[in-house]
N, C-alpha and C positions, 0 to 999 in steps of 0.2 A: 780208747780202745787199744789192748795190748795184741801186738803181732809177733808172730814167730819169724825169727830170721832163719832163712834157709842159707846155708853155706853155699858160696859160688862153686860152679863146676870147674874143677881144675884137673890137672894131669895126676896129682898125688891121690885125689879121692877115688875110691872103688866107685865106678859108674853103676853098679848093680845096687848100691845102698839107697834104701828108700827113706825119705825124710817126711814127707807129709801124709803118705798112705802106708798101712801096713799091708802084709801080703793077702790077708782075707779080703780087705777091700778091693785090691788089684783083682782078685779072682772074682768078687761080685761084679766089679765093672765090665770085665771080660764076659761073664755070663749074661749081663744085661745086653751087651753089645750083640751077642750071638742071638738073643732072643728077639732083636728088632727085625730080621729077616732081610730083605733086599733094601728097604728104605726105611728110615726112621732117624730119630734124634734122642740123643742121651744128654741130660743135663745134670751136673753135679751141684748139689747145693751145699754150701759150706756155712755153718753157724758157729760163732764163736770160735773161729780158727779151726774148726774140725768138720771133717765130711760128715753130714747129717743125713742128706737123703739123695737118692738117684731117682730121677725123672725120666721115664721114657715115653716117647711118642711114636707110635708105629704109623707109617705112611703107606699109601696105595698108590700105584700108577694109574691113574685115570685113563690113560691111554690103552691099558691092557685089561680094564675091567670086564669082568663077566658075570651076567646074573647069579647071584648066590655065593659069588667068590669072597665077600667080605665076611659073610656069616661063617663059611667054612675056614676062613683064616683065623677066625677067634678061637677056635677048638684046638 
């Protein structure tokens, strides 16, 4: 399997340069994190050396649960 070599971070490299992701993927990740709410999980699935999927899992605090709150949270 061929892997991409990511250059080491050093003082001469622009720290804002993206090597693995493009700007639209960064925006997509940020949007997915925002959609999770207070609790959740975001997994990045890499296939053949490229970001292929974002998997989100939304979680709810069982100690703060109120009847009907899960149904309303989905909308």
